N, C-alpha and C positions, 0 to 999 in steps of 0.2 A: 448610563441606565437604562442601555438599549434593549435589555432582556425584561424590562417589567412589564407586564401582561397588561395593566390597564393603570389610569392615573387615579393615586387615591385622593379619594375625598370624603373626607367624615370628621369625627369629632375625636379631639383628645382631651382625654381626662387629666389635666396637668395641671391644677389650680391647688392654690394654698385651702385648707379648709379641709373639712370631714369628707373624707371619700364615701360615693355611692354605695350604696348597696347593691345586693345580686340582683333583688326584684328590679330596683332603677336600672341597673343596666341591661335587664333583659328588655324593660320597656324602652330603652334607648336604641336596642338593636332593632328593636320591631318599628321604629321610627326611621332609623336609616334607612332601612330594607324599603317602607313606605315609599321614601322619598327619593329614592336611585342613589341614594351614597351606600357607601363601599367599605369604609375602614373604621375602625377604632384603637386608638392609643392607649394603652393603662399606665399613665405616668401620675398618680395622686401623688402630690409632693408631702402631703402628711400620712402617709402609709408608711410605717417604720421600714417595713424593709426595703421599698422602693428606694428610700434617701438615707435617713439617718444610720438604719441596722441595714444597710446594703449587703453586708458581708454574712450575715445571717442568713442560712438557708432555710427554706419554706419546710416548716413542720409536714406530716402525713397528711394530717388533716386539712393544713393550708393547702398544700399541693394537690387535693382532690377538688377542693373549692376551685384551684385556679383551675384545673383542667375542666372544671364543668364550665366557667366562664368561656374558655376557648372554644369549647364546642359549641355554647349557645351562639356566641358570635359566627361560628362556621354554620351552623343551620340556618343563619338569616344571612348567608353571603356576604357575611363581612369580614374582611382582614383583619385579624389583631395582630396588635405590635406588641410586643413587652417591651416598655423604656424603663432604665436603672441609673440611678444620679449618684454616680461614688463620688463625684467631684470634689465635696466639700472635706474629703479628710483622707483620699487614695493618696498613698506613696506610690508616684508614677515607676520608680524604680523599683520598688521591690517585688519581688517574684511570688510572695505569699500573696502580696494583694493582687496582684495579676491571676494569681490561679483561683485565689477567691471567687472574683469576678467571672473567671471562665465556666468557674462550677456553678455559678448562680444562674449563667444565662443555659448553661446545659442542661439543667433541672428543670426547667421553663422548657426549653426545646424539647425533653422526654415527653412534655405533657402534651405535646400537639403544635405547640408556636412553631412557626417559621417565621416571624418578621421581628428584628429587634433595632431598639434605639438607645445610644448612650447619650446621656445628657451633661454636659459640663456647664450649663447653666447657672445663673446667679453664686457664683463662685468665688472665693477670693483668687486674683489672678496671679498670686504671689506664690512661688515652689518652697518646699522646704530647703533646706541645707543639703541632703540626700539626694533632691533631686536636680539641684543646679549641678551638683559634681556631675553628673550623667549627661543631663539634657542641657543644650543651651538655650531654648526655648519652650514656654510653656505648649508652643501649638507642637513642638516634636515631640513634647511627652505625649500629651494628648492622642496624636495621630497615631505613636508608637502602639498605645494601650488600644485605638479604637482596631488597628490593622491586624494586635495580633488575636483579638476578639472575634472579627470577620473569618479571620483563614480558621480558627478553632471550630466555630459553628458550619463549618463546610460551606463557605461563600454563599448566603441565602439569599435570595431574588430582591430583597426588601432589609435594607440594612441602614440606618439613620445616625447621623453624628448632630448634637449641637454643640456648638461651640459657645464659649465664652462670651465673645464679640456676636451676639446673635442679631443684632439692629445696628443700621447705619448710624443711631445716635450713639452708640456705645463702642464705636469703632473709633482707633485713635492714629490718624488726625480726622481719618475718612476711610469709607470702605476700598476706594481705590489706593489710598496710601497705606494702609494698615498692614504693616509688617506680618501681625498675628494671622493675617488670613492667607496674606500670600505665602507664608510658612506652611498654614495648612492646606493651602490649594496643591503644592507641591509635594507634601509629606501623605497625606491621605491617598488611600488605593482609589482610583477614578470611577470602582462601581459602587462607593459609599456615598448616600445623599447626605446634603446639607441642612439642616434646619434654618430657616430664618424669617423673622417677624416683619419685616420692611423698614421703614424709615426710621420708625419708634418701636420702644415695647409693643404700647398700644399704637397700630397704625390707622390714624384715620382714612388714608387711600394706599393703594397700591398700584403702582404703572410698572408697564413692559418695560420701560428705559431702565428704572431702579433693579428689575431683576435682572435686566441684559449686563447692567456694570457690575453686580455682585458675582454673578455667574461667570464673568469676563474675568475676575480675581481669582472666584476659587476653582475655576476650571473643572465645576460640580454641578452637577441638575440639584437645583434648591426645590426644598418642601418648604412652603408656607405654616407656619404655626400661626395663627389668627386671631390676634388676642382682642379684636374689637368687641365682643361682648363679654370678655372676663370682668368680674364684678370681684376678685380676691384681694385686690389693693384698698377698698372701700364699701366698710361694712353698712352702709346707709346709700349704697346703689344697686340697682337691677337693671338689667337691660331687655327690654320685651321688642322693639323694634325691628324692622327687616335687616338683611343683610345687605349692603350696600359701599360704595367706595371704591370698588374693586374696577379695574378697567378691564373693558373687553380684550380678550387674547392671552390671558394668562397661561390658559392650560397647555399651548403648545412648549410654554417656555419653562415649566415644572414638570415636576414629577409628582407633585401631590399638592393638596392644601385641606389642612385639620383645623376643625374650630374649635378653639380653648373656650367653654361656655361659661354661662354663670355657675357658680357653685350648686344653687338651687335646679336642680332637673326641671322639675314643673316651668320653671321660666324661660326654657328653652324650645317650647313647642314653636314658636313661631321663629325665631333667631337658623332653628335647624330646618325647619319646613322652605323659609328661603333661600336658605344655603341651596338646597335639593333643586329648587328651581335656578338656581344661578348655575350649578353644576349643566343641567339638563340644556340650557341656554348656550353655555360655552362648548358642550359636548355637540350641538346642534351646529353651531358657527365652525366648529373647527371640522366637522365631519363633510360640511358643506363646500368649505374651503380645501379639504384634500380630497375628498373624494371616497374617504376610507368610512369605515361600520363604526359607529359608536361604540364603544367596549361596555358601558354602564346599562344597567336596563331598568328604567324608571319606573317606579312602585306606583299602584292606584290608579291607571289608566291615566296618567299624565305622561304623555310623550313630550320630547324635547321640543322648547319652545326658542324662538329665535329674538333676537331683543332685550335681555332682561331688563325689564322694569320694576325697583324695589317696590314703588304704591303698587303695582299690578299683583307681585307676588304677596306685598301684604294682605290684599284683600284677600286672594285665594285662602292663605293662611288663618287670616280671620275666620273665615266661613268653618272651615276645619276645626279650628280650635275650639270653638261655641261647639260644635258636634262631640268634640273629643271631650268637653267639659261636663255636657248632658249623659254621654256615657259613663263617664269616672263616675256620677252620682249614681245612675243605675245600679251600674255594677256594684256600688256599695251596698245597695239594698235598700236604698232610702234614707240610710245612718245619716242623723243630723251632724252638720260638720264637727260643729262644736261638742259632739260628745261621743269622743272615739271609742272604739271597741275595747274588751278587755283582752288581757292575755299577753300584755306586752313581756317581752323576755328582758330578764338581768341583762345588762352588758359588763363584760368584765375588763378589768382597766390595766395597765401594764406600763410602769415608768420605763423610760428608755433606760436600757443597762441592766434590767432584770427579765430579758427577753430569753435567755438562755434556758433551754428543755421546754418553754411554753409557747403556748402559739402567738401568733401576731396577727392578727386580723388584716386582710384586703380591704375591708369595708365594715362598716357598722353592723350590730344584730339588729333583726327587725325589729321594729318600735312603732308602734300604731298611736301611741299617746303624744300629744303636744307637751311642749315643757309646762312647768308648772311654778307656781310661785311668782317671782319678780323677773323671771326670765322668759316669760309667758310671751310678751310684746316683742321680744329682741330676737332679730335674727342672728343666726349662727356665725359667730365673728370671722367674716371673711376678711381679714384684716393684711396689712399688708406682711405678715410673717406667718409662718406656723408655730410660733412659740407662746401666741396669746390664747390658748387653750391646750385645757390636758390632752395629753394626746393617746389617741384611742389606740388597744393593742389589741386585736381581735385577728381572726382568720378571716376568708371571704365567706360573709355572712351567708345564712339559711335566708331562701325567699323571705321577704315582709314588706311592707310598705311605708317604711322610716324613711325619711326626709331630712329633718335636722334634729340633732339632740339637744337637750339645754346645754349651754354652754361650761365646760370644762374649766380646770383649774390652768395654769401656765405650763408650757413645756417644761423639764427640766436638763438644761443642759448636760449633754451627757458624751463622754470620750474614755478615751483609753485613760485611767488613771487620774481623772479628775472630773468625775462626775459629780456633780451639783443636784440637789434634790430640793423639792418645795412640798408642801401640803396646802399650798394657798391656791384659792379661784379665781380665775381671771377670766375678762372676755372684752370684746371690744363693742358691747350692746350697745343700740343707740338710743339716747336717751331724748324725750320729746324738748325740744327747747322753751318749753313754756311752762307756767305754775303749775304743778299737779300734786293731787292729793292721792292718800289712798284709795282704793276703789272698796265697792262693796263686796260682797262673796260671791264667790262665782262657782261653776262646777268644774271640780278638779276636771285637769287637760285641756279646759278650756283655752286656745290660743288668743284670747282676747287681755289687755293690758291689765296689770292691777293697778292702773292709775285713771282718773280721769281727769280734766280739764277745769280752772279755776275761769273757766269761760262765761261770758255773761249770762250764759244760763245753760241749762243742760235738759235733752231730751226725756219722753216718758218711752219705757220699752216695756212691748207687750211681753206676756209669759212666753210666746213663741217664736220670741225672737225679732218678731217685727216690729218695727221701729215707728214710734209716733212721734213725727218730724216736726213737733210746732216752734214758734218762736215767738219770743217777746219783742214787740216793735221800742223805738226810741222814742222817748219823751220830747216832742218837738214844743218849741216855742207857741206856735198857735194852739196846741192842745192845752198848754197850761195857760194861756190868755183865755179860752173858751170854757176852758174844764170838759172834763172826756167823763161819760158815761162807763160804768163798768167793763170791761173787755166781754165780748160776746164768746159763746164757745161754738166749735163747729157745728153745722146744723147736722140735723139727727139723719144717721145711715151713711156718713159720708166716715169713709175710712182714714182715719188719718196716719196711717201705715203709708197710705199710696202718695202723700203729697207733704211737701218740704214748705214750711212756712217763709217766704221770702218774698222781699218787698216786689209790688207791681211795677210794671217799666222796664226799659232797655236800655241800650245805648241811644236809640231812636226815641226814646221819653225823656224830655228833659226836666219833668216836672220834678221840683225842688222837694217832694217829698221826703220824710225822715227815713232811713236806712233801718231796716231790721235785724236784729241779731240773728247770727247763724247758730244752728245746735245741729246736733246728727243722732241718729238714732240706735248709737254704739253705746252709750252711755247707761247705766243702770241708776240713776239717782233720778227721782221725779223733779219735775220742773214747773214751776208756777204759772200760771194762764198771764198772768199779765207782771209787768214792772211798775213796782209803785215808787213816783218819785215824789216827795213833798208830799206824802198823801193823794196824790193823783192818779188815776188808773188809765193807762194807756189801752188806747184800741188795737185791736190785731191788725196785721196788714193782710193783705189778699194772700191768698193761697194760688202755688203755680205746679200742677203735676210737673214731676221730674222723673217717674218710671213710667213705663212704658204701657200701655192700654193692657197686654196680657200678661206684663206681670203685675199690673194694678191689683189685682184683687189677689192675689196669692205672692208673698213676699219673698217665699220659696221657690218660685218660678225659675224657670233655667235663663242664664243670664243671655241677655240678647248680644248681637253683633254690634250694637252700637256702646252696650256697656262695656264689653271688651275692649273695642277701638278705645275708649277714655282710658281705660287700664292701662293699655298699651302706650299711649300718647303721654300720660303721665311718665313713664320708666322708657324713656325709648333708646337714645343712643348715647355713647358717652362724649360726642361732641354736638350732640345736636337734641334738641327738646324737641317733644312732639306738639301740634299745634294746641293740645289743651295747657300744656305746661306753660306754653311759652305765651297765649293768652294772660294765664294768670299773672306770670312775672311784668308783662308788658302793661298790665291793670293796674298792680300793686305801685309799678316803677312812676306811671303819671300821676298815681294818686299823690303819691308821697312828694313828687316834683312840682304839682300843681295846685295845694292846698291852699282854698281862699283863705281871707283873713276870719277870725272867730268872732261868731254872733253878727256876723252880716245881717240887718233886718232884710225881708221880704222883697219889699220896694224901694232897695238902696241901687244905687247904678250897676253896683257890681254883683247884682241878684242872676245876672246870665251866667256870669261865671260859676255861682253858687250852683245854678241848675246843672250846670254843663258838667262837675266836679260830682254831684249825687247821681245824676246818670250814670257815670264811668263808676261810680261805688257802687252801684245795684248790679250794673255788667259783672262787676268783680263778685259780689255777694252772690249772684247766682251760678257763676262758675264752682265758688265754693261750696256751694250747697248741690250744687249735682257733683261735686267729688266727694261729700260727705254722704251723701245717699247711695252712692256707689260699692262706699263701704259697706254699708248697711247689708246691700244687695249680695255684695260678695261674702259677708259672712254669712247668709241665709243660703246661698244658693251655691255656694262652692263646693265642690268635692273635698275631702278631707287632704289626701297630698296637696292638692295646689291650694286649699287656704293655708295649710303648714309652711310651704315654702314662700306665699306672697302676701300672707297677711302681716307680717310684721313691717313692710316696708308701704304699705297703704294704711296701715296705723298710724305711724310717723307722718306721712302725710297729711294726711285726716286732722291729727291734731295741731300740726302747725298750721295748718289754715284755718282752723278755729280760730288760734291767735293771732294770724292776721287778720281775720274778720273781723275780731274785736280791735284790734288797733285800727281798722279803717273806721270803726265807730267812734275811736277818740278822735282822729283826727278829724272828723265832723263838725268835733266842739258840742254835740248835745247830747253826750249820755249824761255830764253830770253839767250842775250850771257853775260850777268852778270858774271863775273868772282867768285865773290861771291856767293857762293850757297844759301848764305842766304839774296840774296837780293830782288825785287820786290816781288817776287813769296813767296821766305821764310817769307815775312811780313805777307801775305796773308793767309798763311797756316801756319805760326808760331805757330799757336794753336795746329797745328797735332802733338797728342805725343804719346798714346799708345792704340793700339788695340790688342797687346798680351797679356793683363791678361786674365787670364779662365774666362769663363762666372761666375763660382761660386768659392769664395775664398776656400771653405769647404766642404769635403761631406755632411755635416748637415745641410748648409745654405737653408735658405726659399729663391725662386727665385726670391723677390723681393731686395736682398742684391745689387746685381748689376741690376740697373735698365733698361730696356729699350731692351732688347731682341738684336736682330741682329740690330736694330738701336742701342741700347747703345754698341756694340761691335764695331759697324764701328765709334761710334762718336769721336773726336778727342781730347777730354778732356779724362784724367782718374779720374774716381771716384773711390775711395777707405775707408774704415776705417782707423782711427788713426793708424801709427807706433810709435815706439818709438822714431824714430830720427827725425820725423817731429816738434818736438817743436822748435828747433832752428830756421828752416825755416820758421813757421808761424810766430814766435816773431820777424823775420825779415821783413816778411808780414807786420806786424804792424805798423813797425819802417817807411819802405818805403812809407806806407800811410801819412807821417806827411812832410809836406814841413818844412824842418829842418832850422832855422836861424843858425846864429854862435852861439849863448849861446844855444840854444837848443841841437845843436850836441854835444858840450860839455858836458851837462849833460847826453844824450843819451850814449856817450862813456865810462863816468864813470858806468851809469846804463844801459846798453843794453837792459834789462829784464823790464824797467818799464812799459812800453805800453804793452808788450805782457802780463805782470802778470795782470794789469787793463783789458784788454779786455779778454784774453783767460785761464789766469793763474786757476781760479777757477774750470773752467771746467775740464781741465787737470788732476789736482790735484783731484778732488774728482768725476769726472765722465766720465772719458775717453773712458769708454766702449761703449757711445752714441755721439761720436764725428767722423765726416765724414771729409776727405777731398778732395780738388778738386785740381786736380794738371794739369799743361800743361809744356810743356819741358823748363821752366824756373825754375820748381819746385811747392811746393804748391802753389799754387796761392787763394784759399778759404778754409774756416771751416764751418763747421756747428756744433754745438755743443749743448748737452741737458742735460735737469737729469728728469729720470722717475719721481722720487716723489721731487718735488721741494720743499715742506716744509721741507723736511730732509734736501735738498741739503744747503738750505737758513741756516739752523740753522746749521749744520758743517761748511758753509763757515764763518758764525760770529763768533762761538765760535774758532776755532782753525784756520783759514787759515786766516782769517784777520788780529790777532796779530803776525802771523808771518810776514805778509807785512809790518806792522806798525814799526816791527823792522829793514827790510830789507831798507825802505824807510822813514826814520823819518821826519818829519814836517820840519826840516831844511835843507831841501834838495837844496832848494835855486831857485824856478822854478817859484816862482810870475811874472806873468804877460805872460808866455808861456801856453796858455790856455789848450793845450791836455794834458801837463805834470801837469800844475796845479790841471786841475781836476782829473787825477789819483792819486796824490797825497790827496785830498782831500777825494777822494774815500777811500781811506785805512783809513782815521784818522777820517772820521765821521760818527757818529752812523748808521747804514742801515736802510732805510725806511722799515717798515713790509709791506709787500703785503696784501692785504684785503683777510681776513677769505675767504669769499665768491668766492672769485677768485680762492684759491689753492683748493676749494672744488669742483668748477666746471672745473676747469682747473689745473688738479694735475701736469703738467709736465711742465719743463721750456726749451724756446729753443731760439737759437740765432744763427746769420748770419753774416760772414763777409767774404768778398772779397776783393782782391787786385782789386785797379784802373785800370789796364790792361785788366780785363775780362769786355768784353763787351757783350758775349752772355748771353743774359738774361735768354734761356734755360737751360743754364749750372747751372747758379744759382739755377734757379728753380727746375733742377734736385737734386742738393746739397739738397735743403731743403726738398725736397719729400723724399731723402732716410733716412734722420734723424726722419720725420712724420712716414715713415712706420715701421723705429723699434721701435719707443714709442708704436704706435699702438699695432704693434704683441708682444709685453711684456707688454699688459693689460691697457697701458692709455687711457683715452675717452674725455680726451681735453689738450689743451697748451697754455701758454702764453709767449709773450714777452714783454719785456720793451723796448721802443724807444725814442730817443731823440723826443719831440714834433717838433722841427725847422727841423729836417732831412726829407725833403719832400719824397727824393726819396727812403728810406726806409720804411716809410711808405707807398708808392704806391706799393713797391714791396711785401711786406707783407699784403695789401690789395688784391693781384692779386692772393696770396696763399689761400684766402679765411678768413684771418685774420679780424676781426672785433674791432673797438675800443669799449673799456670795459666801460660803463655810469656809473662807482662806484667812487666816491669822494676819490681823493688821496691828500689831501692837503699837505703833508707834501714834496711832489716832484712833484710841478706845471710843471717842464719842463721836464718832463717824460709823457709819454703815455702808458698806457698798452692795448694791443692787445690780444685778444684770437681765440680758432677754436676748435670747438668739432672736434672729431676724431671717 
C-alpha cells in the first residue's frame, strides 16, 4: 500500500437499518471536513442494490444521484469509497456473476468514483457445489473474484477487501492459525487492503500488537472497520460517548480507520468529533516521530494535539455540540420541534424481486415529519438483521431533512426462483417495561409516545410544552398520627415549569423523611395536588430547581452544556456507562440489597439504618428527577432532526425511571398501609427482579449478549443464557401452562417431564448453547431456544433423541382424550415431518419461543427472542425459521411482529402447522 497518498480516517455507512438521506450525508461530509477527516465509505447494508440486489445496475436516475453524492464528497475533500456486498449469493465460479459485479463497479467508476471495496462479511462460509468443483477453499474463491475486479478497474489506489473472518473471535481457531486468513494472504494481490474489526465484532480495545499479529498472517496492510458506536444490533441502545480504547501508534501500522457509527446521524456528533481529535493527535505523534509532514488538514482551526485524552476530547465536543444544537434550532426558523413542517414527500416502496425496470433508492426520500401513531416513540428498528423492516427501494434521495421513517414491514426473502412475499408489518420497537395506557390526543407528527405510565402520579403540562413538574409525597406514619392539613399550592409568581418536586436532602442528609413520588413534565394527564390515603391529605415536599437559571425562565431556552453532558452520560459506550447512568444503577442496586425491615418505628434501634436507606433513596429520586426534567427540556429545546433521532431512547429511559422510582417507593413500605409487603404494589411491580447482574457475563462477550444498555440493566426482568439448574424450572413452567384435570394431574405426577421434553427437551439436550432464559421473581418464566444448523439438529433429534423418548414414554401411557399430553405422546411416536429442503437452505437455523402465562410484557418476550436471533446471526446464520400451530393466533401475531413471514411452500404432511421464516 506504499502508493497510498494519505491515511484514510472517516466514517463507513455500513450498518443494518434505513440508509441515510442525501441531505444527511452532506451534513456528514461537512462534519468530516470540519474535523480533519478525509474518507467516507458507502456500504449501507439495507440499500437493496448494495447487498440483496447487487447484480442490478443503477437506473439513470439513481446513477445521477450517486454521481451527485460522489461530487458532494469530493467538494469537501472526502474520499468516496463505493462498497458492494455480493457474498450472500454470488457464484464465484460463474462467469456471468463476475461480469455483473465488474459492470456494476465500472458503472460507479464512470460516475467519478476512484475507490472501491468488496465485502464478504456476514455470509454463509459454505460454497455451492459448482464452486467446490472449481475452488479448493472459500478464501481462494473470494481472492480470485477480488483480484479480477481490481485489475478490471485499472488498479485503483484504494481497493479494499472485507474477509468472512473479519475479527479475531471469528477466526478458527485463531488469527495466527486460521487457514482462511493464511490462504487469503497468499492469494490476494498485495496492493489490496484488508478490512478488520479487531479482536471482536465490537472491539472494546485495539492494540498495536493485535494489528501486527494479523498483518503478519495476511501480509497486507489493514484498514480498521471500527464498530465501537454501531447500534444496529440493539434497537434500545445509542452511543453518544467519546472515541476511546484505541492504543497510540496505530496509524503507522494501518492504511486507515473508518468508524461505523450509530444508525441515527444526529447521535454521531460526539463520536465523529472525538474521532477527529484522536486522528489529529495520532498524526501529530507520527509526524514528530518521523519528521514528515502530516497529510490531513484539521478543520475549524483545531491543530494536531499530542496525547489524545478521551475526556478532554469530550469536553471540546460538548461545547461544539451545544452550539450546533442551537444553530440547528435557529436555522429551522424557531419552528417548534414537535410540529414539523408540512410537505413530506411520499416514499415509494419496492419489494425485493420487483426492482426490474424500477428505481431503487440508495437512501430515503426527504421527510420532515415524525412517525405517527403507535410508532411515534419508537426508534427505527436497528436490529440484528435487515429483515425486520420493509425494504426501502428508492433512489439516492433528494435533499431533505428526514432521519428515520416509521417502522415498516418485514423484508420478504427473495431469491432466484424462491421468492417469498409478505404484506405484514414488523419492527423491533422498544416497549417500555412498565404498565402503560393509551395516551391522550396529541398533535399529528409529534414524536411523543402514545402511552403514559401508570406511575404514582402524572404531571401537568402547559399548553406551551413547558412541564409543571409537581410531585405528590408519600403518606408517612408521622403524618397519619398527627393528621395533616390540606396540601399547599406553589407560591404565587413561582414558575412550576422550572422546578421538579423532589424530596429535600441528599446523601449527606440522613433525615428519614418520606420519599416523594417522581413525575415528569412530558405527559398530558393532569396531576392531583395531593395523594389521599384513608382520607388524609399529605403535605407537599420541598422543591429543588433542576433547570439552570438561564433556562429557568424559558423552557425552550437552548440546552446547556450540563444538560447535554447528562444526555451523553445516559447513553455512553457499549462497554461503559457514563457517570450519571452508573450512579443510577449503583443506587438502585444498593437500595434493593439493603432494604430495611418493613414498618420500623422511628425510635427503634434500626432507625439509623432506615435513615441511611431513605437518604440514599432520595439521592436516587433526585437522579431520576433530573433525567425526567432533561426529557422535558430536550423536547422543548432540541431541533427537529436531533429530537427525531434521540427522543425515542430518552423516552424509554424516562419511562423506566418513573417505574424504578415508584418501585423504590414500594420498597420504602410507606406508600400503602398493607402489612403484606407483597400487596398491591407488590403485584404491580412483582416483575421487578434483577438489575444487579453485570452488563456482560464474561470478558469475551460481545455487547449484544445483554441487550438494552442502561435500559436493559434497569429492566426489571433478568434475561440470561441457560444455566444447568434451569431445566427443572423450565419444565415446571411447561406444566403450569396446562390446566390440569385430575386425570391429567395423575399422568403428570407419574411423568412430570413429559410436557417439558416435548416442548424443550430436544433443544436443551442437543443445542443448549443457543438457549436464553427470561426470569422474574418467581424464577424462569420464558425460554428462547434455537439450533444454529437446523438440518443437523433435526437429523440428530430423529436418530438419537426421539428413540430415547419413545423408550421413556411408551404408547401405552394412557393419555387419550387429554389433548396436550396426547399430542406430546404422538410427537414422540410419529415419524417426524421433513422440513422442505428450500427452507433449510434459505433459513438454516431453527428457533422456538415459550413464555409463562404470567409474562404480560410483550417487550420482555421480544427482548428474549431478539437475544437468540443476535446470537445466531453473530455465529454466521443468515436466516431462521420456526414451526407454529396454525390455530395459535397469538404466537403467529408475535412472530409476525418480529419480522417473520409465512413461507408459501407446500407442506401437506403437516396441515396444522405453519412455517414462518425471516432473514438475518
